[in-house]
LUMVO-345651 format. One record per residue (C-alpha): x, y, z. Coordinates in Angstrom, 3 decimals. Layout:
BEGIN
[rec [X,Y,Z]]
...
//
This chain:
BEGIN
[rec [-3.509,13.463,-19.980]]
[rec [-6.168,12.967,-17.205]]
[rec [-5.035,16.052,-15.291]]
[rec [-2.502,18.873,-16.079]]
[rec [-3.073,19.924,-12.575]]
[rec [-3.443,18.370,-9.262]]
[rec [-5.897,18.891,-6.924]]
[rec [-3.801,20.162,-4.159]]
[rec [-1.356,22.435,-6.150]]
[rec [-3.828,25.577,-6.787]]
[rec [-3.936,29.077,-5.665]]
[rec [-5.174,32.939,-5.659]]
[rec [-2.301,33.118,-8.376]]
[rec [-3.805,30.264,-10.596]]
[rec [-7.449,32.581,-11.230]]
[rec [-8.232,32.215,-14.712]]
[rec [-6.267,29.821,-16.191]]
[rec [-8.313,26.978,-17.499]]
[rec [-7.275,23.553,-16.065]]
[rec [-8.464,19.841,-16.424]]
[rec [-8.127,17.905,-12.612]]
[rec [-8.934,14.509,-12.306]]
[rec [-9.521,12.337,-9.040]]
[rec [-12.062,11.012,-6.638]]
[rec [-15.147,12.509,-5.827]]
[rec [-14.846,13.358,-1.923]]
[rec [-18.392,14.998,-1.362]]
[rec [-20.654,16.401,-3.041]]
[rec [-23.441,19.261,-2.100]]
[rec [-26.474,20.249,-3.590]]
[rec [-27.613,24.188,-2.760]]
[rec [-30.674,25.478,-5.125]]
[rec [-29.138,25.685,-8.504]]
[rec [-25.914,25.231,-7.705]]
[rec [-23.995,21.437,-6.865]]
[rec [-20.544,21.485,-5.020]]
[rec [-18.312,18.725,-5.639]]
[rec [-14.894,18.213,-3.584]]
[rec [-12.710,16.170,-5.582]]
[rec [-9.817,14.423,-3.890]]
[rec [-6.601,12.794,-5.729]]
[rec [-2.962,12.096,-3.322]]
[rec [-1.824,15.946,-3.251]]
[rec [-5.532,17.657,-1.826]]
[rec [-8.717,18.334,-2.156]]
[rec [-10.447,21.361,-5.099]]
[rec [-14.129,22.365,-4.867]]
[rec [-15.346,22.142,-8.059]]
[rec [-18.564,24.017,-8.972]]
[rec [-21.798,24.010,-11.196]]
[rec [-24.535,25.738,-12.171]]
[rec [-27.934,25.237,-13.138]]
[rec [-28.395,27.963,-14.751]]
[rec [-25.120,28.470,-17.059]]
[rec [-25.240,24.812,-18.069]]
[rec [-28.290,22.300,-16.823]]
[rec [-26.687,18.849,-18.598]]
[rec [-23.849,19.680,-17.089]]
[rec [-24.987,20.048,-13.302]]
[rec [-27.555,17.541,-13.883]]
[rec [-24.553,14.686,-14.710]]
[rec [-22.759,16.464,-11.709]]
[rec [-26.099,15.324,-9.431]]
[rec [-25.342,11.691,-10.422]]
[rec [-22.839,11.565,-8.555]]
[rec [-21.447,9.579,-6.227]]
[rec [-18.752,9.545,-3.375]]
[rec [-15.336,8.013,-4.896]]
[rec [-16.154,7.903,-8.069]]
[rec [-13.251,8.928,-10.448]]
[rec [-13.626,11.978,-12.360]]
[rec [-12.505,13.927,-14.377]]
[rec [-12.895,17.556,-15.349]]
[rec [-12.232,20.469,-17.137]]
[rec [-12.921,23.966,-15.955]]
[rec [-11.534,28.048,-14.943]]
[rec [-10.103,29.250,-11.219]]
[rec [-12.037,31.330,-9.798]]
[rec [-11.849,32.971,-6.390]]
[rec [-14.101,32.128,-3.512]]
[rec [-16.472,34.580,-2.023]]
[rec [-17.021,32.525,1.347]]
[rec [-13.020,31.465,1.689]]
[rec [-12.143,27.778,3.614]]
[rec [-9.368,28.612,5.971]]
[rec [-8.581,25.033,6.785]]
[rec [-7.427,24.120,2.703]]
[rec [-4.523,25.003,1.499]]
[rec [-7.151,25.668,-1.601]]
[rec [-9.521,27.039,-0.082]]
[rec [-9.265,30.809,-1.321]]
[rec [-10.009,28.845,-4.725]]
[rec [-12.869,26.828,-6.444]]
[rec [-12.827,25.177,-10.229]]
[rec [-15.883,26.634,-12.092]]
[rec [-16.832,23.164,-14.363]]
[rec [-16.836,23.366,-18.396]]
[rec [-16.929,20.104,-18.811]]
[rec [-17.122,16.703,-16.769]]
[rec [-16.339,13.350,-17.521]]
[rec [-16.679,10.238,-15.092]]
[rec [-13.604,7.730,-15.771]]
[rec [-14.998,5.121,-13.291]]
[rec [-17.949,5.223,-10.716]]
[rec [-17.639,2.984,-7.116]]
[rec [-20.452,1.294,-5.012]]
[rec [-20.853,3.209,-1.460]]
[rec [-17.854,2.997,0.217]]
[rec [-18.085,1.139,3.242]]
[rec [-16.895,3.549,5.687]]
[rec [-16.076,7.369,4.918]]
[rec [-12.804,8.251,3.962]]
[rec [-12.216,11.145,6.005]]
[rec [-9.708,11.498,8.925]]
[rec [-12.579,11.274,11.281]]
[rec [-13.837,8.015,10.027]]
[rec [-16.600,5.648,10.862]]
[rec [-15.336,2.688,10.295]]
[rec [-13.493,0.452,12.550]]
[rec [-9.743,-1.295,12.946]]
[rec [-11.162,-4.654,11.613]]
[rec [-12.974,-3.117,8.705]]
[rec [-10.443,-0.751,7.292]]
[rec [-8.078,-3.744,7.558]]
[rec [-10.383,-5.702,5.123]]
[rec [-10.456,-2.771,2.810]]
[rec [-6.967,-1.727,3.219]]
[rec [-7.326,0.410,-0.121]]
[rec [-9.263,2.645,1.002]]
[rec [-8.055,3.372,3.920]]
[rec [-5.020,4.455,2.169]]
[rec [-7.408,6.576,0.651]]
[rec [-7.548,9.169,3.746]]
[rec [-5.527,11.635,4.383]]
[rec [-3.714,10.938,7.758]]
[rec [-3.189,7.212,6.430]]
[rec [-1.864,8.693,2.839]]
[rec [0.850,11.162,5.122]]
[rec [2.756,8.473,7.105]]
[rec [3.459,6.664,4.206]]
[rec [5.057,10.217,2.445]]
[rec [6.776,10.542,6.064]]
[rec [7.829,7.408,5.556]]
[rec [9.300,8.029,2.070]]
[rec [10.627,10.456,3.199]]
[rec [12.606,9.317,6.383]]
[rec [13.764,6.377,4.007]]
[rec [15.133,8.474,1.835]]
[rec [16.916,10.637,4.435]]
[rec [18.684,7.879,5.481]]
[rec [20.553,6.612,1.885]]
[rec [21.320,10.323,1.528]]
[rec [22.735,10.649,5.073]]
[rec [24.299,6.866,4.670]]
[rec [25.461,7.223,1.289]]
[rec [27.184,11.198,2.229]]
[rec [29.283,8.504,4.914]]
[rec [30.731,6.156,2.422]]
[rec [28.106,3.485,2.625]]
[rec [26.928,1.052,0.231]]
[rec [23.934,-0.238,0.240]]
[rec [23.848,-4.262,-0.716]]
[rec [20.943,-6.333,-0.973]]
[rec [20.755,-10.292,1.155]]
[rec [18.604,-12.834,0.268]]
[rec [15.594,-13.847,1.885]]
[rec [15.411,-17.261,1.516]]
[rec [18.135,-18.045,4.183]]
[rec [18.920,-20.885,6.798]]
[rec [16.642,-21.216,9.781]]
[rec [18.967,-20.175,12.965]]
[rec [16.272,-20.888,15.974]]
[rec [18.441,-19.658,18.871]]
[rec [16.117,-15.929,18.340]]
[rec [12.356,-16.026,17.590]]
[rec [11.053,-18.458,15.689]]
[rec [11.797,-18.706,12.373]]
[rec [8.600,-18.555,9.007]]
[rec [9.812,-21.610,6.980]]
[rec [9.976,-22.093,3.186]]
[rec [9.653,-25.416,1.760]]
[rec [11.667,-26.237,-1.202]]
[rec [10.388,-28.509,-3.999]]
[rec [14.020,-29.167,-5.362]]
[rec [15.282,-30.209,-2.096]]
[rec [12.304,-32.625,-0.767]]
[rec [12.053,-32.898,2.916]]
[rec [14.159,-29.282,3.718]]
[rec [13.258,-25.712,4.007]]
[rec [14.369,-22.756,3.689]]
[rec [14.102,-19.435,6.632]]
[rec [12.903,-15.558,5.917]]
[rec [15.559,-13.772,7.597]]
[rec [15.073,-11.981,11.472]]
[rec [17.864,-10.211,10.279]]
[rec [20.138,-10.251,7.509]]
[rec [23.377,-10.689,10.900]]
[rec [25.749,-13.236,9.193]]
[rec [25.209,-11.905,6.029]]
[rec [26.288,-8.616,7.159]]
[rec [28.840,-9.479,8.753]]
[rec [30.439,-11.567,5.394]]
[rec [29.963,-8.516,3.909]]
[rec [32.359,-6.888,6.390]]
[rec [35.138,-10.044,5.715]]
[rec [34.439,-9.612,2.388]]
[rec [36.160,-6.175,2.471]]
[rec [32.932,-3.848,2.131]]
[rec [33.799,-1.808,5.253]]
[rec [30.252,0.223,4.935]]
[rec [27.530,-1.582,4.769]]
[rec [23.576,-0.550,4.973]]
[rec [20.088,-2.284,3.918]]
[rec [16.427,-1.411,4.428]]
[rec [15.316,-4.861,4.477]]
[rec [12.080,-6.495,5.142]]
[rec [12.482,-9.303,8.087]]
[rec [10.665,-11.489,9.215]]
[rec [9.746,-13.180,12.939]]
[rec [6.525,-15.411,13.904]]
[rec [6.494,-14.013,17.111]]
[rec [3.072,-12.512,19.571]]
[rec [2.658,-9.199,18.030]]
[rec [1.948,-5.917,19.871]]
[rec [1.367,-2.895,18.752]]
[rec [4.862,-2.237,17.988]]
[rec [5.304,-5.696,16.053]]
[rec [4.625,-7.265,12.856]]
[rec [5.330,-10.877,11.515]]
[rec [7.009,-8.229,8.580]]
[rec [8.847,-5.564,9.372]]
[rec [11.675,-3.304,8.021]]
[rec [15.061,-3.265,9.409]]
[rec [18.091,0.172,8.230]]
[rec [20.358,-2.242,8.649]]
[rec [24.235,-1.335,8.948]]
[rec [27.445,-2.997,9.583]]
[rec [31.160,-0.977,9.974]]
[rec [34.412,-2.483,9.380]]
[rec [37.426,-1.050,12.255]]
[rec [35.744,0.383,14.537]]
[rec [34.666,0.025,17.770]]
[rec [31.635,1.205,19.958]]
[rec [32.033,4.638,20.024]]
[rec [32.398,5.081,16.372]]
[rec [29.363,3.241,16.185]]
[rec [27.454,5.431,18.171]]
[rec [28.977,8.729,17.175]]
[rec [28.044,7.885,13.128]]
[rec [24.488,6.760,13.926]]
[rec [23.605,9.403,16.818]]
[rec [24.696,11.698,13.558]]
[rec [21.934,9.803,11.445]]
[rec [19.316,10.769,14.113]]
[rec [20.313,14.368,14.048]]
[rec [19.859,13.926,10.498]]
[rec [16.545,12.827,10.399]]
[rec [15.442,14.989,13.165]]
[rec [16.561,18.416,11.848]]
[rec [15.175,17.497,7.388]]
[rec [12.387,15.456,9.114]]
[rec [11.427,17.247,12.612]]
[rec [13.136,20.990,12.075]]
[rec [14.438,19.774,15.444]]
[rec [17.960,21.047,16.225]]
[rec [19.725,18.231,18.725]]
[rec [22.779,20.553,19.606]]
[rec [24.573,18.325,22.468]]
[rec [25.379,15.173,22.837]]
[rec [22.308,11.697,23.157]]
[rec [22.918,11.081,26.950]]
[rec [24.229,7.938,28.136]]
[rec [22.695,5.457,30.225]]
[rec [24.310,2.174,31.377]]
[rec [21.767,-1.213,31.581]]
[rec [21.838,-1.212,34.972]]
[rec [21.133,2.295,35.499]]
[rec [18.897,2.112,33.495]]
[rec [16.798,-0.650,36.035]]
[rec [17.601,0.550,39.053]]
[rec [15.855,3.797,38.692]]
[rec [13.482,3.126,36.165]]
[rec [13.035,-0.932,36.266]]
[rec [13.585,-0.648,32.573]]
[rec [15.905,-1.016,29.738]]
[rec [14.170,1.357,27.751]]
[rec [13.007,4.540,30.010]]
[rec [11.275,7.185,28.717]]
[rec [12.478,10.312,29.881]]
[rec [10.554,12.947,29.246]]
[rec [9.560,13.035,32.625]]
[rec [11.219,12.140,35.927]]
[rec [9.473,10.306,38.380]]
[rec [13.355,7.908,39.060]]
[rec [13.068,5.310,40.848]]
[rec [14.391,6.055,45.067]]
[rec [14.777,2.574,46.978]]
[rec [13.665,2.495,50.140]]
[rec [15.193,-0.544,52.411]]
[rec [16.965,1.605,54.695]]
[rec [14.317,3.403,55.738]]
[rec [10.735,1.319,55.074]]
[rec [12.233,-1.977,56.792]]
[rec [11.733,-3.274,60.482]]
[rec [8.727,-1.181,61.694]]
[rec [6.164,-4.069,61.528]]
[rec [4.426,-4.010,58.838]]
[rec [5.196,-6.875,57.748]]
[rec [4.762,-6.857,53.580]]
[rec [7.919,-4.182,54.073]]
[rec [9.203,-6.120,56.461]]
[rec [10.025,-9.497,54.132]]
[rec [10.051,-7.840,50.964]]
[rec [13.402,-8.131,49.451]]
[rec [12.804,-5.046,47.281]]
[rec [11.121,-1.823,48.413]]
[rec [11.042,1.072,46.317]]
[rec [8.608,4.424,45.188]]
[rec [8.711,7.495,42.486]]
[rec [7.127,10.945,43.164]]
[rec [4.475,12.897,41.587]]
[rec [4.668,16.201,41.787]]
[rec [1.761,18.109,42.090]]
[rec [-0.201,15.063,42.319]]
[rec [-1.313,14.875,46.492]]
[rec [-5.103,15.916,45.306]]
[rec [-5.252,12.302,44.087]]
[rec [-8.814,11.299,45.237]]
[rec [-9.133,8.031,47.035]]
[rec [-11.048,6.480,43.962]]
[rec [-8.105,7.443,41.539]]
[rec [-5.583,5.458,44.194]]
[rec [-8.018,2.680,44.387]]
[rec [-7.765,2.769,40.246]]
[rec [-4.374,2.810,40.661]]
[rec [-4.238,0.199,43.232]]
[rec [-6.571,-2.665,40.787]]
[rec [-4.560,-1.037,37.645]]
[rec [-0.895,-2.733,39.197]]
[rec [-2.183,-5.797,40.258]]
[rec [-3.874,-7.040,37.132]]
[rec [-2.473,-10.212,35.683]]
[rec [0.207,-8.296,33.524]]
[rec [1.706,-6.602,36.097]]
[rec [1.498,-8.662,38.501]]
[rec [1.646,-6.194,41.977]]
[rec [0.608,-7.547,45.330]]
[rec [-0.790,-3.931,46.154]]
[rec [-0.159,0.213,46.471]]
[rec [1.388,2.419,49.290]]
[rec [0.727,5.455,49.347]]
[rec [1.507,8.911,51.129]]
[rec [0.627,12.762,50.160]]
[rec [2.530,15.989,51.298]]
[rec [0.067,18.141,52.642]]
[rec [0.896,22.046,52.446]]
[rec [2.787,21.999,55.393]]
[rec [4.984,19.608,54.522]]
[rec [3.454,16.878,56.684]]
[rec [2.587,13.704,55.121]]
[rec [0.284,11.355,55.652]]
[rec [0.008,7.449,53.845]]
[rec [-2.256,4.677,54.004]]
[rec [0.976,2.616,56.258]]
[rec [0.459,5.779,58.729]]
[rec [-0.245,3.647,61.931]]
[rec [2.941,1.884,61.673]]
[rec [4.935,4.805,60.615]]
[rec [6.201,7.608,62.936]]
[rec [6.173,11.071,61.073]]
[rec [10.227,10.824,61.795]]
[rec [10.310,7.698,59.759]]
[rec [7.538,9.775,56.728]]
[rec [9.654,12.682,56.663]]
[rec [12.686,10.670,56.105]]
[rec [11.486,8.860,53.258]]
[rec [9.806,12.492,52.118]]
[rec [13.481,13.542,52.219]]
[rec [15.037,10.461,50.362]]
[rec [12.469,11.693,46.909]]
[rec [13.380,15.083,47.645]]
[rec [8.844,15.636,48.131]]
[rec [7.275,18.542,48.302]]
[rec [4.385,19.795,49.459]]
[rec [1.904,18.629,46.761]]
[rec [3.722,15.689,46.039]]
[rec [2.258,12.325,46.216]]
[rec [4.452,9.596,46.620]]
[rec [3.750,5.422,45.419]]
[rec [5.193,2.664,46.549]]
[rec [5.769,-0.748,45.764]]
[rec [7.419,-3.616,47.271]]
[rec [8.056,-7.400,46.227]]
[rec [10.612,-10.385,47.199]]
[rec [11.956,-10.204,43.888]]
[rec [14.079,-6.893,42.768]]
[rec [13.839,-7.379,39.538]]
[rec [10.362,-8.341,38.983]]
[rec [9.291,-4.862,41.464]]
[rec [11.069,-2.718,39.499]]
[rec [9.427,-3.487,36.584]]
[rec [6.067,-3.260,38.014]]
[rec [7.046,0.026,39.733]]
[rec [7.621,0.839,35.466]]
[rec [4.533,0.222,34.463]]
[rec [3.315,2.210,37.044]]
[rec [5.430,4.875,36.349]]
[rec [4.554,5.464,32.725]]
[rec [0.541,5.049,33.923]]
[rec [1.247,8.207,36.190]]
[rec [2.899,9.873,33.239]]
[rec [-0.038,9.305,31.085]]
[rec [-1.952,10.494,33.722]]
[rec [-0.673,13.704,34.292]]
[rec [0.239,14.416,30.417]]
[rec [4.257,14.224,30.838]]
[rec [4.521,12.279,28.057]]
[rec [3.870,14.861,25.434]]
[rec [4.379,13.136,21.278]]
[rec [6.092,16.656,20.168]]
[rec [8.931,16.382,22.836]]
[rec [11.944,14.209,22.197]]
[rec [14.451,12.660,24.704]]
[rec [17.018,10.444,23.339]]
[rec [20.105,7.951,24.887]]
[rec [21.736,5.651,24.521]]
[rec [21.548,2.425,26.918]]
[rec [25.313,0.684,26.822]]
[rec [27.289,-2.596,28.775]]
[rec [23.811,-4.784,28.797]]
[rec [25.006,-8.135,30.060]]
[rec [25.963,-10.700,27.711]]
[rec [23.800,-13.317,28.879]]
[rec [20.527,-13.804,30.342]]
[rec [20.017,-17.201,32.616]]
[rec [17.218,-19.433,32.159]]
[rec [15.850,-21.050,35.259]]
[rec [13.953,-23.681,32.985]]
[rec [16.769,-24.885,30.644]]
[rec [19.433,-24.349,33.632]]
[rec [21.559,-22.430,30.589]]
[rec [22.079,-19.071,29.718]]
[rec [21.112,-17.306,26.337]]
[rec [22.330,-14.491,24.456]]
[rec [20.443,-11.834,25.398]]
[rec [21.032,-9.639,22.159]]
[rec [22.822,-12.860,20.251]]
[rec [25.471,-15.492,19.209]]
[rec [27.715,-13.049,17.637]]
[rec [28.062,-10.360,20.260]]
[rec [30.932,-9.518,22.021]]
[rec [32.092,-9.222,25.140]]
[rec [32.507,-5.654,27.211]]
[rec [36.955,-6.548,26.695]]
[rec [37.664,-5.912,30.247]]
[rec [35.174,-8.720,30.830]]
[rec [36.686,-11.164,29.082]]
[rec [38.570,-12.812,31.555]]
[rec [35.092,-13.296,33.670]]
[rec [34.212,-15.401,30.890]]
[rec [35.995,-18.279,32.198]]
[rec [35.232,-17.404,36.386]]
[rec [31.855,-15.283,36.086]]
[rec [30.155,-15.790,32.634]]
[rec [26.343,-14.265,34.168]]
[rec [28.569,-10.925,34.868]]
[rec [30.310,-9.756,31.712]]
[rec [28.691,-7.139,29.826]]
[rec [27.977,-6.868,26.112]]
[rec [30.026,-4.997,23.668]]
[rec [26.097,-3.856,23.069]]
[rec [24.287,-0.862,22.629]]
[rec [20.906,0.535,22.019]]
[rec [19.140,3.873,21.012]]
[rec [16.148,4.518,23.093]]
[rec [13.985,7.955,21.748]]
[rec [10.991,8.740,24.242]]
[rec [11.174,5.144,26.050]]
[rec [10.811,3.070,22.560]]
[rec [13.790,1.115,21.239]]
[rec [14.200,2.369,18.191]]
[rec [17.915,0.519,16.972]]
[rec [19.930,-1.604,18.826]]
[rec [23.792,-3.347,17.933]]
[rec [27.164,-5.025,18.986]]
[rec [30.638,-4.638,18.628]]
[rec [31.041,-8.664,16.965]]
[rec [33.636,-11.012,17.588]]
[rec [35.600,-11.305,14.493]]
[rec [38.406,-13.980,16.645]]
[rec [37.349,-17.714,15.936]]
[rec [38.442,-18.805,19.437]]
[rec [36.388,-16.561,21.039]]
[rec [33.555,-16.748,18.851]]
[rec [34.158,-21.107,19.948]]
[rec [33.995,-20.326,23.506]]
[rec [30.657,-18.019,23.290]]
[rec [28.900,-21.266,21.330]]
[rec [29.910,-23.834,24.088]]
[rec [28.962,-20.814,26.601]]
[rec [25.300,-21.082,25.221]]
[rec [24.955,-24.689,24.876]]
[rec [26.275,-25.422,21.681]]
[rec [27.666,-28.696,20.243]]
[rec [30.938,-28.788,18.089]]
[rec [28.581,-29.991,15.587]]
[rec [25.894,-27.613,16.200]]
[rec [27.747,-24.885,15.851]]
[rec [29.376,-25.691,12.828]]
[rec [25.993,-26.976,11.211]]
[rec [24.671,-23.830,11.930]]
[rec [27.444,-21.294,11.795]]
[rec [29.816,-22.979,9.218]]
[rec [30.054,-20.841,6.899]]
[rec [30.261,-18.030,9.050]]
[rec [33.216,-19.511,11.227]]
[rec [35.056,-20.867,8.331]]
[rec [34.993,-17.323,6.890]]
[rec [36.494,-15.975,10.024]]
[rec [39.516,-17.842,9.509]]
[rec [40.090,-16.026,5.912]]
[rec [41.358,-12.542,8.066]]
[rec [38.026,-11.201,10.089]]
[rec [37.903,-7.072,10.619]]
[rec [37.052,-5.726,13.715]]
[rec [33.589,-5.532,12.666]]
[rec [30.063,-3.804,14.165]]
[rec [27.011,-2.572,13.956]]
[rec [23.857,-1.730,14.060]]
[rec [19.987,-2.243,12.921]]
[rec [17.177,0.424,13.675]]
[rec [13.124,-0.313,13.182]]
[rec [11.646,1.971,10.169]]
[rec [8.292,1.428,11.611]]
[rec [8.899,2.078,15.315]]
[rec [10.885,5.772,14.232]]
[rec [8.471,6.273,11.599]]
[rec [5.734,6.053,14.221]]
[rec [7.349,8.026,16.555]]
[rec [8.288,11.018,14.229]]
[rec [4.726,10.445,13.232]]
[rec [3.420,10.510,16.837]]
[rec [1.251,7.218,16.432]]
[rec [0.649,4.738,18.871]]
[rec [0.955,1.249,16.676]]
[rec [3.748,0.829,13.830]]
[rec [0.859,-0.540,11.975]]
[rec [-0.640,2.881,10.703]]
[rec [2.832,3.936,8.777]]
[rec [2.972,0.358,7.317]]
[rec [1.063,0.105,3.834]]
[rec [-0.651,-3.244,4.690]]
[rec [0.170,-4.342,8.016]]
[rec [-1.174,-7.727,9.617]]
[rec [-3.948,-7.840,12.523]]
[rec [-2.962,-8.614,15.955]]
[rec [-3.596,-12.349,14.756]]
[rec [-1.093,-12.086,12.232]]
[rec [-3.858,-12.275,9.451]]
[rec [-3.900,-10.413,6.389]]
[rec [-7.509,-10.310,6.607]]
[rec [-7.716,-8.187,2.997]]
[rec [-5.481,-10.944,0.968]]
[rec [-7.286,-13.519,3.683]]
[rec [-3.770,-14.358,4.583]]
[rec [-2.659,-16.926,5.867]]
[rec [-4.390,-19.783,3.603]]
[rec [-4.636,-23.371,3.354]]
[rec [-2.804,-24.612,-0.078]]
[rec [-4.425,-27.219,-2.358]]
[rec [-3.756,-30.569,-1.958]]
[rec [-1.801,-30.710,-5.383]]
[rec [0.804,-27.997,-4.222]]
[rec [1.322,-30.056,-0.547]]
[rec [2.256,-33.191,-2.808]]
[rec [4.668,-31.135,-5.130]]
[rec [6.436,-29.690,-1.711]]
[rec [6.848,-33.923,-0.759]]
[rec [4.270,-31.961,1.963]]
[rec [1.422,-33.787,4.583]]
[rec [-0.553,-31.550,6.832]]
[rec [-1.573,-33.186,10.150]]
[rec [-2.940,-30.242,12.675]]
[rec [-2.641,-31.105,16.903]]
[rec [-5.473,-31.463,18.190]]
//
């Protein structure tokens, strides 16, 4: 065997034992006639000691080692005279009696340490080296533990894990598909699944009343910190359930993960908030509730006093930042520039400070009496030392979203978004449809199989824009970690849904005929949801990007710079697939 123990599990109780370790050289330090080598494996680091006076040849061999050499050593465990309190193995060292170099290594392009000198692009190119860093490895260990606990919880709840196909039909209603040409069917293409949505519904028709799968999904969409072209879902579906049943089971799963992984025991039920309230008070369908600054609408107070920006606005609203009245003019100007960024789009920012005596001084004092400003202060419940920030605009929803960005920025600046604090909630009662002005048609806010709220079904014929979906999202710290709905299981209701979405009978049959036909053979009421495993892991790990918890991620351009993918195909491959590449310029 190459090793009898791992580098991270040696302790004082092992003193005097002769053991064998194998791993990579982390550091080499030469001090007089002594050479110290840190050997590293997946489990930790152990200090090796070579003594020139005891074995000159062995010490000389150790002096020729380089970083990341793969070595095997045998030696005796001894208590260290100068202990390292930062290492679990810092109480001991290994007095080496035999050294075997298993493989040499080039000098790595960046240091294999938590605080590395490698930039993102370089580390992505040499991801196999980046994965040797303890901080990256811990993210994947966390991912493993979370996937294990998900399977354990769902198994105990009676769920069956069922694999579904990776080569499926294209569904262009959602995000863009990744497509795969079929050699055996010239001119035809598979699609990689954006999710196993229709397949898990078919499993419900098949009588598998509790299904789950930890599954790869693929979407060809613009990338952000929480998006990758391929990502992993915890995909789940249940039969004979209503919304409350689904929320209960999967709130239980979230609580199980928090307790087993983070040691946090949520006793109380998760908060619930309607989509309307989330947008009204936070400007987001995934509000971060770790801090306050709930929106206050000011139309009745601030309109009609001669300040044209407010007088002509369709919405005026603001937030109150506690104890931030000491913001300097420079800081306030920076906030104004922040909200005027093109990606946010506000035209300006109005601010007001509440003084120690309770008086209010604002950037629009000449338009408002102290009496009106006091009324505004009272609307916020503002106290001495607080800072009020106000935005306005001619589109209420757009302005609320701008105010949401300002709220999150203030949360960051004031240190209110603690990554070790978790606030969970369900957002419910989403709109079933969203209207597209350009296309002059409705689109499904979730997907075409989402059931309307039973109370709103009559409105499908008279006012479809007001129909609520029987849908729900789980939000943790401002991140949508999971979402789903009760599905339509009635063929006639599904037909009506397709018509409202602009599907012809022929198109609906072409794309979803297999599902609609299956429903004719007795479909049970069913519903479910999917969690983003990558997002859950990054949230539990306190990461800013899901890339850091994926073994081999893509960059922001969707490229794998390590494998150099995507890449061009050989002419022979294209010919075999009956493809001709004609790149538009």
